[in-house]
N, CA, C and O of each residue as an XYZ file, in Angstrom:
796
protein
N       1.053     -1.444      0.234
C      -0.276     -0.267      0.397
C       0.724      1.561      0.011
O       0.274      2.568     -0.535
N       1.924      1.335      0.499
C       3.051      2.816      1.086
C       3.712      2.346     -0.642
O       4.131      3.103     -1.517
N       3.656      1.662     -0.647
C       4.358      1.581     -2.147
C       4.027      2.096     -3.569
O       4.734      2.440     -4.516
N       2.989      2.040     -3.412
C       1.747      1.899     -4.612
C       1.184      3.124     -4.286
O       1.141      3.817     -5.303
N       0.617      3.845     -3.066
C       0.140      4.730     -2.673
C       0.872      6.197     -1.907
O       1.093      7.355     -2.260
N       1.086      5.342     -0.637
C       1.488      6.528      0.177
C       2.617      7.156      0.212
O       2.720      8.207      0.845
N       3.660      6.608     -0.472
C       5.295      7.141     -0.878
C       5.077      8.657     -1.690
O       5.512      9.803     -1.575
N       4.112      7.899     -2.593
C       3.928      9.069     -4.064
C       2.495     10.457     -3.260
O       2.171     11.499     -3.830
N       2.132     10.135     -2.361
C       1.804     11.474     -1.751
C       2.486     12.284     -0.443
O       2.064     13.299      0.111
N       3.880     11.358     -0.089
C       3.970     11.641      1.090
C       4.871     12.480     -0.132
O       4.749     13.680      0.114
N       5.789     12.261     -1.441
C       6.717     13.234     -2.317
C       5.307     14.638     -2.310
O       5.348     15.636     -1.590
N       4.499     14.396     -3.030
C       3.753     15.113     -3.050
C       3.596     16.343     -2.298
O       3.717     17.453     -2.816
N       3.197     16.048     -0.484
C       3.419     16.743      0.193
C       5.029     17.186      0.795
O       5.009     18.399      1.006
N       5.824     16.842      0.992
C       6.957     16.987      1.194
C       7.592     18.204      0.480
O       7.802     19.349      0.879
N       7.893     17.431     -1.018
C       7.982     18.908     -1.870
C       7.301     20.039     -2.242
O       7.815     21.038     -2.746
N       5.893     19.839     -1.936
C       5.470     21.018     -2.253
C       5.870     22.539     -0.952
O       6.148     23.725     -1.130
N       5.669     21.523      0.505
C       5.849     22.032      2.079
C       7.046     22.801      1.519
O       7.045     24.031      1.481
N       8.454     21.775      0.919
C       9.439     22.358      0.785
C      10.026     22.857     -0.488
O      11.197     22.747     -0.852
N       9.080     23.396     -1.080
C       9.031     24.601     -2.145
C       8.692     25.524     -1.386
O       9.585     26.130     -0.792
N       7.682     25.794     -1.242
C       7.595     26.410     -0.387
C       8.049     26.955      1.003
O       8.733     27.978      0.970
N       7.995     26.851      1.235
C       9.442     26.946      2.673
C      10.718     27.793      2.463
O      11.149     28.778      3.062
N      11.134     27.147      1.513
C      12.077     27.158      1.148
C      12.516     28.128     -0.518
O      13.508     27.946     -1.225
N      11.219     29.269     -0.759
C      11.488     29.765     -2.109
C      12.691     30.856     -1.635
O      13.759     31.029     -2.223
N      12.265     31.492     -0.509
C      14.075     32.462      0.135
C      14.543     32.220     -0.505
O      14.571     32.722     -1.629
N      15.383     30.975      0.053
C      16.584     30.122     -0.030
C      17.123     29.823     -2.026
O      18.192     29.716     -2.627
N      15.840     29.799     -2.350
C      16.139     29.326     -3.649
C      16.434     30.365     -4.525
O      17.199     30.091     -5.450
N      15.781     32.060     -4.402
C      16.320     32.324     -4.415
C      17.589     33.404     -3.867
O      17.563     34.537     -4.347
N      18.199     33.216     -3.316
C      19.159     33.498     -2.741
C      19.808     32.863     -3.494
O      20.544     33.620     -4.127
N      19.951     31.659     -3.820
C      20.969     30.312     -3.970
C      21.179     30.530     -5.707
O      22.182     30.159     -6.316
N      19.881     31.280     -6.383
C      20.078     31.804     -7.925
C      20.791     32.508     -8.549
O      21.398     32.264     -9.592
N      20.723     34.215     -7.411
C      21.275     34.755     -7.316
C      23.144     35.072     -6.679
O      23.882     36.033     -6.464
N      23.182     33.600     -6.601
C      24.684     33.730     -5.683
C      25.244     32.570     -6.963
O      26.448     32.315     -6.918
N      24.708     32.121     -7.684
C      24.969     30.754     -8.362
C      25.121     32.054    -10.275
O      26.158     31.884    -10.916
N      24.256     32.934    -10.752
C      24.564     34.148    -11.381
C      25.572     34.775    -11.218
O      26.268     35.065    -12.191
N      25.973     35.214     -9.728
C      26.460     36.168     -9.501
C      28.577     35.437     -9.910
O      29.465     35.992    -10.557
N      28.587     33.663     -8.936
C      29.735     33.806     -8.997
C      30.171     32.697    -10.562
O      31.298     32.249    -10.776
N      28.857     32.458    -11.521
C      29.144     31.301    -12.732
C      28.123     31.769    -13.310
O      27.359     30.914    -13.758
N      27.832     32.863    -13.461
C      26.859     33.544    -14.891
C      25.804     32.898    -15.136
O      25.323     32.282    -14.185
N      25.272     32.842    -16.151
C      24.023     32.753    -16.382
C      24.811     31.401    -17.463
O      26.020     31.291    -17.670
N      23.450     30.287    -18.144
C      22.368     29.294    -17.226
C      22.623     29.314    -15.573
O      23.737     29.029    -15.131
N      21.343     29.727    -14.554
C      21.602     29.416    -13.440
C      21.320     28.134    -13.378
O      21.993     27.602    -12.494
N      20.674     27.455    -13.885
C      20.349     26.031    -14.281
C      21.050     25.041    -14.899
O      21.274     25.069    -16.109
N      21.404     24.195    -14.200
C      21.730     23.643    -15.205
C      21.236     22.161    -15.298
O      21.078     21.592    -14.217
N      20.848     21.129    -16.973
C      20.096     20.100    -17.209
C      20.573     18.986    -17.563
O      21.802     18.996    -17.498
N      20.237     18.239    -17.832
C      20.983     17.072    -17.926
C      19.886     15.461    -17.905
O      19.339     15.169    -16.842
N      19.686     14.564    -19.137
C      19.125     13.969    -19.210
C      19.166     12.888    -18.241
O      20.180     13.351    -17.718
N      18.921     11.764    -17.494
C      19.127     11.175    -17.187
C      17.998      9.564    -16.506
O      16.787      9.730    -16.645
N      18.359      8.461    -15.982
C      17.673      7.550    -15.723
C      16.709      7.893    -15.037
O      17.010      8.470    -13.993
N      15.061      7.670    -15.353
C      14.323      7.630    -14.086
C      13.475      6.010    -14.087
O      14.068      5.087    -14.646
N      12.464      5.809    -13.617
C      12.166      4.133    -13.115
C      12.137      3.682    -14.045
O      11.375      4.259    -14.821
N      12.593      2.904    -14.406
C      12.629      1.760    -15.351
C      13.547      1.992    -16.851
O      13.726      1.595    -18.003
N      13.840      2.715    -16.070
C      14.921      3.482    -17.365
C      15.058      4.313    -18.234
O      15.999      4.597    -18.975
N      13.607      4.871    -18.053
C      12.962      5.928    -19.281
C      13.761      7.191    -18.475
O      13.992      7.283    -17.269
N      14.140      8.240    -19.698
C      14.273      9.525    -19.082
C      13.477     10.329    -19.532
O      12.561     10.592    -20.311
N      14.694     10.859    -18.153
C      14.013     12.357    -18.016
C      14.842     13.860    -17.698
O      15.950     13.628    -17.215
N      14.545     15.391    -17.864
C      15.715     15.755    -17.556
C      15.518     15.949    -16.152
O      14.374     16.017    -15.702
N      16.614     16.054    -15.356
C      17.058     16.114    -14.543
C      17.910     17.772    -13.978
O      19.077     18.038    -14.266
N      16.879     18.800    -13.052
C      17.729     19.927    -13.103
C      18.428     19.973    -12.026
O      18.504     18.880    -11.465
N      19.153     21.107    -11.353
C      19.894     21.684    -10.643
C      20.893     23.063    -10.600
O      21.465     23.450    -11.619
N      21.012     23.666     -9.457
C      21.793     24.566     -9.889
C      23.317     24.675    -10.749
O      24.187     23.815    -10.609
N      23.410     25.381    -11.279
C      25.175     25.188    -11.662
C      25.948     24.933    -10.682
O      25.593     25.563     -9.686
N      26.761     24.355    -10.529
C      27.696     24.156     -9.634
C      29.661     24.269    -10.275
O      30.750     24.435     -9.726
N      29.241     24.095    -11.468
C      30.859     24.542    -12.513
C      30.666     25.024    -13.443
O      29.534     24.979    -13.924
N      31.983     25.860    -14.249
C      31.992     27.056    -14.996
C      31.470     26.188    -16.181
O      31.285     24.984    -16.007
N      31.255     26.721    -17.263
C      30.918     26.266    -18.624
C      32.449     26.569    -19.170
O      33.250     27.307    -18.597
N      32.774     25.588    -20.836
C      33.668     25.056    -21.449
C      34.348     24.176    -20.950
O      34.115     23.542    -19.921
N      35.682     24.054    -22.028
C      36.615     22.775    -21.815
C      37.246     22.620    -20.468
O      37.663     23.676    -19.992
N      37.432     21.401    -19.651
C      38.604     20.839    -18.436
C      37.560     20.061    -17.882
O      36.343     20.227    -17.961
N      38.298     19.084    -17.243
C      37.637     17.972    -17.036
C      37.376     18.744    -15.072
O      37.922     19.708    -14.535
N      36.353     17.782    -14.553
C      35.381     18.562    -13.455
C      36.294     19.128    -12.520
O      35.874     20.101    -11.894
N      37.370     18.759    -12.304
C      38.368     19.387    -11.146
C      38.888     20.937    -11.283
O      39.072     21.701    -10.336
N      39.103     21.259    -12.808
C      39.638     22.442    -13.505
C      37.896     23.055    -13.525
O      37.695     24.064    -12.850
N      36.934     22.564    -14.133
C      36.050     23.871    -13.575
C      34.659     23.726    -12.678
O      33.448     23.946    -12.717
N      35.670     23.219    -11.880
C      34.362     23.271    -10.271
C      35.270     24.161     -9.156
O      36.295     23.854     -8.549
N      34.696     25.030     -9.150
C      35.349     26.451     -8.207
C      35.081     26.041     -6.814
O      34.751     24.925     -6.412
N      35.281     27.144     -6.134
C      35.278     27.090     -4.593
C      33.976     27.323     -4.228
O      33.698     26.931     -3.095
N      32.812     28.017     -5.056
C      31.371     28.269     -4.527
C      30.902     27.295     -5.236
O      29.688     27.115     -5.145
N      31.640     26.441     -6.084
C      30.913     25.392     -6.192
C      30.741     24.218     -5.743
O      29.885     23.349     -5.912
N      32.250     24.369     -4.780
C      32.547     23.174     -3.969
C      31.614     22.945     -2.896
O      31.085     21.916     -2.474
N      31.521     24.500     -2.464
C      30.676     24.849     -0.788
C      29.592     24.042     -1.159
O      29.381     23.013     -0.517
N      28.508     24.515     -2.578
C      27.212     24.373     -3.075
C      27.230     22.981     -2.805
O      26.797     22.492     -1.761
N      27.850     22.188     -3.967
C      27.985     20.544     -4.364
C      27.608     20.257     -2.460
O      26.499     19.826     -2.147
N      28.829     20.607     -1.218
C      29.348     20.208      0.157
C      28.137     20.343      0.562
O      27.971     19.421      1.360
N      26.600     21.323      0.437
C      25.852     21.735      1.177
C      24.307     20.440      0.332
O      23.291     19.885      0.750
N      24.874     20.521     -0.659
C      23.613     19.912     -1.499
C      22.423     20.801     -1.742
O      21.293     20.379     -1.989
N      22.749     21.994     -1.659
C      22.084     23.238     -2.050
C      20.990     23.384     -3.384
O      19.816     23.697     -3.586
N      22.890     22.688     -4.570
C      22.736     22.749     -5.768
C      21.912     21.755     -6.306
O      22.078     21.352     -7.457
N      20.812     21.216     -5.374
C      20.056     19.891     -5.891
C      18.841     20.193     -5.733
O      17.975     19.490     -6.254
N      18.521     21.287     -4.989
C      17.151     21.645     -4.325
C      15.998     21.665     -5.495
O      14.844     21.288     -5.296
N      16.671     22.343     -7.201
C      15.337     22.616     -7.934
C      14.519     20.664     -8.305
O      13.371     20.586     -8.741
N      15.060     19.838     -8.126
C      15.240     18.565     -8.079
C      13.687     18.319     -7.067
O      12.949     17.334     -7.051
N      13.603     19.310     -6.476
C      12.173     19.081     -5.805
C      10.387     19.235     -6.816
O       9.221     18.880     -6.647
N      11.542     20.291     -8.268
C      10.253     19.783     -8.757
C      10.287     18.862     -9.631
O       9.321     18.627    -10.356
N      11.615     18.085     -9.696
C      11.171     17.088    -10.643
C      10.233     15.806     -9.502
O       9.362     15.112    -10.027
N      10.527     15.656     -8.096
C       9.328     15.059     -7.484
C       8.128     15.399     -7.160
O       7.369     14.817     -6.387
N       7.830     17.051     -8.196
C       6.571     17.032     -8.231
C       5.881     16.645     -9.004
O       4.798     16.082     -8.840
N       6.920     17.134    -10.829
C       6.448     16.501    -11.683
C       6.269     14.718    -11.953
O       6.025     14.361    -13.105
N       6.429     13.432    -10.618
C       6.365     12.725    -10.719
C       7.840     11.852    -11.200
O       7.967     10.696    -11.603
N       8.881     12.960    -10.962
C       9.739     12.240    -12.404
C      11.271     10.921    -11.414
O      12.117     10.096    -11.757
N      10.675     11.631     -9.980
C      11.851     11.543     -8.670
C      10.974     11.350     -7.786
O       9.850     11.844     -7.873
N      11.362     10.600     -6.798
C      10.800     10.603     -5.151
C      11.876     11.285     -4.217
O      13.050     11.432     -4.558
N      11.322     11.711     -2.925
C      12.324     12.524     -1.928
C      12.938     11.102     -1.911
O      14.121     11.343     -1.673
N      12.827      9.897     -2.015
C      13.495      8.975     -1.361
C      14.255      7.329     -2.658
O      13.469      6.456     -3.027
N      15.268      7.307     -2.943
C      15.288      6.159     -4.075
C      16.551      6.462     -4.566
O      17.028      7.583     -4.389
N      17.121      5.625     -5.140
C      18.739      6.248     -5.679
C      18.680      6.957     -6.451
O      17.660      7.231     -7.084
N      19.974      7.526     -6.619
C      20.454      8.316     -7.491
C      19.915      8.327     -8.433
O      19.879      7.156     -8.811
N      19.232      9.191     -9.397
C      19.402      9.269    -10.738
C      20.737      9.547    -11.447
O      21.385     10.589    -11.542
N      21.016      7.968    -12.044
C      22.632      8.080    -12.932
C      22.191      8.405    -14.821
O      21.207      8.204    -15.532
N      23.571      9.000    -15.002
C      22.462      9.261    -16.635
C      22.907      8.402    -17.179
O      23.692      7.727    -16.514
N      22.578      7.837    -19.100
C      21.088      7.461    -19.114
C      22.457      6.418    -20.177
O      22.183      5.498    -20.948
N      23.351      6.762    -19.979
C      24.573      6.268    -20.744
C      25.004      4.850    -19.956
O      25.316      3.776    -20.470
N      24.896      5.285    -18.209
C      24.810      3.897    -17.405
C      23.865      2.823    -17.600
O      24.039      1.642    -17.300
N      22.963      3.287    -18.071
C      21.321      1.905    -17.983
C      22.505      0.078    -18.343
O      22.567     -0.925    -17.632
N      23.321      0.415    -19.874
C      24.014     -1.164    -20.057
C      25.395     -1.238    -19.638
O      26.180     -1.944    -20.271
N      25.807     -0.496    -18.509
C      27.057     -1.009    -17.534
C      26.603     -2.243    -16.039
O      27.172     -2.987    -15.240
N      24.620     -1.579    -16.573
C      24.644     -2.468    -15.413
C      24.828     -4.108    -15.055
O      24.415     -4.750    -16.021
N      25.276     -4.925    -14.063
C      24.594     -6.300    -13.613
C      23.562     -6.033    -13.612
O      22.996     -4.977    -13.332
N      23.014     -7.494    -14.104
C      21.169     -7.967    -13.549
C      20.700     -7.485    -12.209
O      19.546     -7.094    -12.028
N      21.528     -7.517    -11.366
C      21.335     -7.125     -9.904
C      21.585     -6.196     -9.682
O      21.194     -5.875     -8.559
N      22.517     -4.858    -10.614
C      22.075     -3.334    -10.375
C      20.922     -3.376    -10.858
O      20.002     -3.547    -10.059
N      20.622     -3.243    -12.228
C      19.734     -2.687    -12.511
C      17.779     -2.418    -12.194
O      16.827     -1.776    -12.638
N      18.210     -3.660    -10.881
C      17.421     -3.291    -10.057
C      16.745     -2.005     -9.105
O      15.662     -1.853     -8.540
N      17.872     -1.253     -9.233
C      17.695     -0.266     -8.796
C      16.699      0.668     -9.814
O      16.109      1.649     -9.363
N      16.582      0.267    -11.195
C      15.738      0.809    -11.810
C      14.287      0.487    -11.694
O      13.486      0.981    -12.487
N      13.898     -0.350    -10.705
C      12.298     -0.805    -10.439
C      11.719      0.632     -9.375
O      10.662      0.328     -8.821
N      12.075      1.684     -9.113
C      11.581      2.364     -8.183
C      12.009      3.571     -9.057
O      13.006      3.573     -9.778
N      10.852      4.932     -8.858
C      11.974      6.774     -9.128
C      13.233      6.871     -8.283
O      13.396      6.519     -7.115
N      13.895      7.301     -8.942
C      15.080      7.856     -8.572
C      15.035      8.770     -7.311
O      14.153      9.626     -7.369
N      15.699      8.770     -6.331
C      14.992      9.948     -5.090
C      16.567     11.435     -4.835
O      17.653     11.441     -5.414
N      16.126     12.287     -3.969
C      16.763     13.452     -3.692
C      17.944     12.475     -2.506
O      19.110     12.080     -2.488
N      17.085     12.462     -1.901
C      18.188     11.086     -0.826
C      18.059      9.257     -0.949
O      17.159      8.711     -1.587
N      18.847      8.715     -0.408
C      18.995      7.381     -0.787
C      19.572      6.715      0.628
O      20.021      7.357      1.578
N      19.466      5.478      0.544
C      19.959      4.499      1.606
C      22.230      4.971      1.261
O      23.179      5.043      2.042
N      22.076      5.186     -0.540
C      23.769      5.332     -0.483
C      24.047      6.481     -0.611
O      25.184      6.617     -1.064
N      23.490      7.466     -0.406
C      23.598      8.557      0.374
C      24.217      8.444      1.848
O      25.375      8.414      2.266
N      22.722      8.386      2.570
C      23.011      7.742      4.400
C      24.428      7.012      4.527
O      25.175      7.174      5.492
N      24.668      6.290      3.565
C      25.642      5.036      4.080
C      27.290      5.883      3.754
O      28.407      5.478      4.079
N      26.962      7.004      3.098
C      28.520      7.676      2.966
C      28.779      8.417      1.498
O      29.913      8.741      1.144
N      27.423      8.680      0.567
C      27.176      9.583     -0.245
C      28.501      9.093     -1.735
O      28.856      7.955     -2.042
N      28.894     10.274     -2.298
C      30.296      9.594     -3.259
C      31.525      9.298     -2.801
O      32.502      9.447     -3.534
N      31.643      8.831     -1.500
C      32.836      8.559     -1.451
C      32.643      6.592     -1.119
O      33.505      5.850     -0.648
N      31.167      6.206     -1.586
C      31.175      4.545     -1.156
C      31.559      4.565     -2.867
O      31.298      5.372     -3.759
N      32.448      3.017     -2.831
C      32.523      2.825     -4.939
C      31.339      2.307     -5.519
O      30.548      1.559     -4.945
N      31.264      2.646     -6.442
C      29.857      1.850     -7.372
C      29.611      0.796     -6.494
O      28.632      0.708     -5.754
N      30.735     -0.184     -6.621
C      29.698     -1.630     -6.719
C      28.893     -1.295     -4.869
O      27.719     -1.631     -4.708
N      29.441     -0.842     -4.036
C      28.620     -0.988     -2.885
C      27.070     -0.087     -2.872
O      26.125     -0.475     -2.185
N      27.007      1.061     -3.678
C      26.391      2.440     -3.750
C      25.029      1.190     -4.551
O      23.961      0.855     -4.038
N      25.525      0.820     -5.720
C      24.584      0.343     -7.012
C      23.897     -0.995     -5.320
O      22.782     -1.164     -4.826
N      24.730     -1.364     -5.132
C      23.894     -2.878     -4.149
C      22.971     -1.901     -3.217
O      21.767     -1.953     -3.466
N      23.406     -0.980     -2.131
C      22.481     -0.168     -1.231
C      20.556     -0.273     -2.219
O      19.417     -0.694     -2.017
N      21.614      0.656     -3.577
C      20.262      0.966     -3.893
C      19.232     -0.208     -4.485
O      18.040      0.075     -4.599
N      19.862     -1.919     -4.969
C      19.118     -2.195     -5.460
C      18.695     -2.734     -3.565
O      18.529     -1.858     -2.717
N      18.618     -3.791     -3.316
C      17.950     -3.788     -1.938
C      17.255     -2.610     -1.642
O      16.121     -2.817     -1.210
N      17.603     -1.378     -1.746
C      16.296     -0.780     -0.611
C      15.327     -0.932     -2.691
O      14.631     -1.900     -2.386
N      15.068     -0.752     -3.708
C      14.353     -1.143     -4.742
C      13.358     -2.420     -4.294
O      12.144     -2.546     -4.452
N      13.966     -2.978     -3.909
C      13.864     -4.299     -3.421
C      12.032     -4.201     -2.462
O      10.941     -4.675     -2.779
N      12.456     -3.397     -1.305
C      11.458     -3.528     -0.788
C      11.225     -1.996     -0.041
O      11.182     -1.878      1.183
N      11.096     -0.940     -0.915
C      10.738      0.177     -0.345
C       9.992      0.336      1.178
O      10.030     -0.878      1.376
N       9.514      0.722      2.090
C       8.882      1.111      3.425
C       9.622      2.509      3.653
O      10.648      3.175      3.519
N       8.189      2.429      4.139
C       7.998      4.282      5.217
C       9.408      4.012      5.943
O      10.280      4.748      5.482
N       9.687      3.485      6.563
C      10.938      3.376      7.877
C      11.612      3.553      7.520
O      12.423      4.408      7.879
N      11.716      2.387      6.002
C      13.604      2.865      5.639
C      13.837      4.346      4.700
O      14.846      4.956      4.349
N      12.190      4.591      4.476
C      12.513      6.128      3.818
C      13.195      6.854      4.662
O      14.395      6.975      4.418
N      12.452      7.756      6.276
C      12.292      8.256      7.507
C      13.897      7.369      7.826
O      14.110      7.662      9.002
N      14.811      6.665      7.462
C      15.898      6.362      8.060
C      16.864      6.996      7.293
O      17.801      7.554      7.864
N      16.755      6.994      5.830
C      17.414      6.851      4.682
C      17.957      8.765      4.653
O      19.138      9.112      4.661
N      16.562      9.905      4.616
C      16.056     10.772      5.064
C      17.283     11.172      6.032
O      18.363     11.755      5.947
N      16.474     10.508      7.025
C      17.559     11.430      8.552
C      18.641     10.564      8.252
O      19.294     11.447      8.809
N      19.643      9.542      7.859
C      21.327      9.478      7.591
C      21.468     10.381      6.179
O      22.563     10.940      6.234
N      20.821     10.705      5.029
C      21.276     12.361      4.497
C      21.357     12.842      4.813
O      22.443     13.389      4.616
N      20.448     13.488      5.806
C      20.961     15.031      6.816
C      21.979     15.034      7.861
O      22.442     16.017      8.440
N      22.241     13.916      8.011
C      23.173     13.593      9.147
C      24.934     13.926      8.450
O      25.837     14.677      8.819
N      24.785     12.866      7.216
C      26.665     12.981      6.333
C      26.169     14.335      5.800
O      27.227     14.961      5.730
N      24.877     15.440      5.243
C      25.749     16.315      4.945
C      25.934     17.100      5.431
O      26.415     17.920      4.649
N      25.816     17.712      6.974
C      25.939     17.743      8.194
C      27.228     17.750      8.758
O      27.792     18.642      9.391
N      27.618     16.611      8.432
C      29.081     15.983      8.603
C      30.297     17.295      7.965
O      31.169     17.985      8.493
N      29.389     17.025      5.661
C      30.452     17.474      5.456
C      31.634     16.397      4.808
O      32.754     16.676      4.381
N      30.763     14.701      4.925
C      31.559     14.071      4.233
C      30.771     13.811      3.244
O      29.771     14.468      2.956
N      31.367     12.393      2.407
C      31.235     12.048      0.935
C      30.556     12.896      0.080
O      29.453     12.747     -0.446
N      31.594     14.083     -0.017
C      31.127     15.152     -1.842
C      31.678     14.342     -2.153
O      30.910     13.692     -2.861
N      32.809     13.756     -2.102
C      33.833     13.344     -3.489
C      34.415     12.038     -3.547
O      35.106     11.805     -2.555
N      34.391     11.589     -3.952
C      35.327     10.353     -3.691
C      36.722      9.769     -3.674
O      37.207      9.714     -4.804
N      37.489      9.324     -2.721
C      38.510      9.794     -2.824
C      38.986      9.994     -3.620
O      38.515      9.201     -4.435
N      40.536     11.224     -4.653
C      41.008     11.078     -5.447
C      39.752     11.812     -7.045
O      39.848     11.885     -8.271
N      38.779     12.166     -6.049
C      38.620     12.737     -7.376
C      37.667     13.925     -6.846
O      37.609     14.101     -5.629
N      36.866     14.803     -7.772
C      36.930     16.206     -7.816
C      35.434     15.894     -7.501
O      34.756     16.667     -6.824
N      35.062     15.005     -7.895
C      33.305     14.495     -8.026
C      33.345     12.788     -7.309
O      33.675     12.291     -6.233
N      32.919     12.410     -8.338
C      32.697     10.935     -8.750
C      33.446     10.445     -9.973
O      33.544     10.996    -11.070
N      33.912      9.388     -9.592
C      34.434      8.521    -11.152
C      33.183      7.714    -11.701
O      32.251      7.056    -11.239
N      33.591      8.058    -12.749
C      32.010      7.463    -13.615
C      32.380      5.919    -13.310
O      33.356      5.311    -12.870
N      31.103      5.611    -13.769
C      31.152      4.326    -13.687
C      31.433      3.033    -14.645
O      30.552      2.712    -15.443
N      32.356      2.465    -14.594
C      33.666      1.173    -15.028
C      34.867      2.171    -16.430
O      35.277      2.028    -17.582
N      34.987      3.600    -14.718
C      35.764      4.239    -16.198
C      35.369      5.202    -17.018
O      36.147      6.101    -17.337
N      34.603      5.168    -17.293
C      34.124      6.040    -18.955
C      33.876      7.012    -18.616
O      33.295      7.139    -17.538
N      34.223      8.149    -19.423
C      34.050      9.931    -19.023
C      32.504     10.203    -17.902
O      31.316      9.881    -17.891
N      33.184     10.752    -17.323
C      31.965     11.141    -16.143
C      31.379     12.011    -16.211
O      31.761     12.765    -17.106
N      30.031     12.547    -15.324
C      29.330     12.680    -15.871
C      29.577     14.520    -15.753
O      30.470     14.867    -14.980
N      29.121     15.181    -16.195
C      29.746     16.837    -15.853
C      28.610     17.913    -15.325
O      27.547     18.059    -15.927
N      28.865     18.463    -14.437
C      26.704     19.053    -13.653
C      27.823     20.677    -13.446
O      27.336     21.708    -12.983
């Protein structure tokens, strides 16, 4: 019952309330991005949603445009934005649209779809989320195999209890400032070492 109806109701109520309450913060972050990085303020990219169907993820820009790898384009402002996860706030709109959930596996690039093992593909059985079991366990500091296994475990049996624990755990790790990037990387290495996502 929760998986079919309660989870979506919680998404709509939670995302709607967050958008309303955080609207002043949205404006401040947008102005800061425009001042530090210029326009456009928002970054858009096609990601894989439930069942691998594409949708357009939106977030605040945290990198300079132009050539160079993530490390070269990620500014001090961008690092702070990512560390706080404020760059992810626009994804509340994705939640309201039904493309994402408040809790679920993080949405990954469409190019990763053919790199999953059958077990890892199980993560696509639920909507991707803002918070999740992998985020609560270590965010980007976790290696890919651990992240994808936690996603598959969650997708097999989502529940209100799991969602509440994932949200609380994600908030704790955000407050700690840990897991912003993988060791030795500016952000997160690509799955199987192929060119990483630029956000």
